C-alpha positions as CSV (number, residue, x, y, z in Angstrom):
1,X,17.5,145.8,127.5
2,X,18.2,144.0,130.8
3,X,18.4,140.3,130.3
4,X,16.3,139.1,133.3
5,X,12.9,137.8,132.4
6,X,9.8,138.4,134.5
7,X,9.6,134.6,134.9
8,X,13.2,134.4,136.2
9,X,12.6,137.3,138.6
10,X,9.4,135.7,140.0
11,X,11.2,132.4,140.3
12,X,13.9,134.1,142.3
13,X,11.3,135.6,144.6
14,X,9.6,132.2,145.1
15,X,13.0,130.7,146.0
16,X,13.6,133.4,148.5
17,X,10.2,132.7,150.1
18,X,11.2,129.1,150.5
19,X,14.4,130.2,152.3
20,X,13.2,133.0,154.6
21,X,9.4,133.2,154.5
22,X,7.2,135.6,152.6
23,X,6.8,137.9,155.6
24,X,10.5,139.0,155.3
25,X,10.3,140.0,151.6
26,X,9.6,143.4,150.2
27,X,10.7,144.9,146.9
28,X,12.8,148.0,146.8
29,X,13.5,148.7,143.1
30,X,16.1,151.5,143.2
31,X,14.5,152.6,139.9
32,X,15.9,155.9,138.8
33,X,14.2,157.2,135.6
34,X,15.8,160.1,133.8
35,X,18.6,160.6,136.3
36,X,21.9,161.7,134.8
37,X,25.0,159.4,134.9
38,X,26.6,161.7,137.4
39,X,24.2,160.5,140.1
40,X,25.1,156.8,139.6
41,X,28.8,157.7,139.8
42,X,28.1,159.6,143.1
43,X,26.3,156.5,144.4
44,X,29.3,154.3,143.5
45,X,32.1,156.6,144.6
46,X,33.2,154.4,147.4
47,X,32.1,156.5,150.3
48,X,30.8,153.5,152.2
49,X,32.8,150.7,150.6
50,X,36.1,152.6,150.6
51,X,36.5,151.8,146.9
52,X,34.6,152.5,143.7
53,X,31.8,150.0,143.2
54,X,30.6,149.9,139.6
55,X,27.6,147.6,140.5
56,X,26.3,146.1,137.2
57,X,28.5,148.5,135.2
58,X,32.2,148.6,134.5
59,X,34.9,151.2,134.6
60,X,34.5,151.6,130.8
61,X,30.7,151.8,131.0
62,X,29.6,153.7,134.1
63,X,26.1,154.6,133.1
64,X,22.9,153.3,134.6
65,X,22.2,149.6,133.8
66,X,19.5,148.9,131.3
67,X,16.2,148.0,132.8
68,X,14.3,144.9,131.5
69,X,11.4,145.8,129.2
70,X,8.9,144.6,131.9
71,X,10.2,147.1,134.5
72,X,11.3,150.4,132.8
73,X,9.2,152.7,135.0
74,X,7.5,152.7,138.3
75,X,4.1,152.0,136.9
76,X,5.4,148.8,135.5
77,X,5.2,147.3,139.1
78,X,1.9,145.8,137.9
79,X,4.0,143.5,135.7
80,X,5.7,142.1,138.8
81,X,2.3,141.6,140.4
82,X,0.9,139.9,137.3
83,X,4.1,137.7,137.0
84,X,3.8,136.5,140.6
85,X,0.2,135.6,140.2
86,X,0.9,133.9,136.8
87,X,3.6,131.9,138.6
88,X,1.0,130.5,141.0
89,X,1.1,133.0,143.9
90,X,-2.2,134.2,145.3
91,X,-2.9,137.9,145.0
92,X,-2.7,138.5,148.8
93,X,0.9,137.1,148.9
94,X,1.8,139.2,145.8
95,X,0.5,142.3,147.6
96,X,2.6,141.5,150.7
97,X,5.8,141.4,148.6
98,X,4.9,144.6,146.7
99,X,4.1,146.7,149.7
100,X,2.1,145.2,152.6
101,X,5.2,143.7,154.2
102,X,6.9,147.2,154.1
103,X,3.8,148.7,155.8
104,X,3.9,146.0,158.5
105,X,7.7,146.6,159.0
106,X,7.2,150.4,159.4
107,X,4.3,149.9,161.9
108,X,6.5,147.6,164.0
109,X,9.7,149.7,163.9
110,X,8.8,153.4,163.7
């Protein structure tokens, strides 16, 4: 399992809020359930970086990184919401981070 705890993840988000403001934060998970390892290798092939980028993996282990138990599938997004609220964030601000900020960005730019 991935080693990041929900508490650590929510703490990171709160630190980012202090740096740039809540209106600039939106989660993009890049969660890819049941995709073959060939897809991750295509993503890391160096087309944009001009060299292979293994991300969280290594040349010896090129598979998808393990997800933390609290975020193994898309429906687990509720765990992030609950973690943010448990950390002291109000529900409205948690909703901003989990989608409302993206909607506002899209309205203003497309």
